[in-house]
N, C-alpha and C positions, 0 to 999 in steps of 0.2 A: 895251216890247212886243217879243216875239220874231217870227221869221219867220212862224210859224203864226198868231200873234195879228194880224200885219199882214195876212195873207191873209184871215183871218176878217173883219176890218174892211173890207177892200176889197170882199169879196163882199157884205157888208151895204149898203155904199154903192151898189154896182151894182144890187142888188135894189130898193133904195129909189128910185133914179133911174128904173129901168124902170117901176116901179109908178106913180110920180108922172107920168111921161110918158104912160103908157097911160090913166090917169084923166083927165089934163088934155086929152089928145086926144079921148077919148070925150065928155067934157063939152062941149067946144067944138063937136064935130061934131053932138051932139044939139041944141045951141043954134042950129045953122044956119050956123056958120062954114064957109068953103071949106076945102080941104085945106091951103092955105098958112097960113090963119088958125089952124086947129086945131094945125098944127105949132108955130106961134109960141106958142100956149097951152101945149102939152106942154113946150116949152123953158122957158117961164115957170114952170111947175110945178116943174121940176127946180131952177131957180134959187131958188125959195122954200123948198127943203127946209131943215129945221133939222138940220144935220149933227151938232150936239151930242147930239141924241137917239140917234145911232147909235154914239156912243163908249161903250166899256165903263164901267161904274160904277167910281168911284175905290175903291181898297182902303182899308179902315179899319184902325185899330190892332188890332181884334179879329181881322181876317182874317190878320194877320201872326203871331198867337199860335199858330195851328194848325200 
């Protein structure tokens, strides 16, 4: 992966982390957790991210023919 590809992947990871944290915090706050508890839930949501889903799809032999 080149520099541009690395940057794209880094941006995807950052966006996924922010979204997971936002949703985790909102869910926890709506459930009545205090700010500290909601923050812990947000961090937990980031830790549970499946980073494999953010990786680019592997190239197949057909891709290399073009």
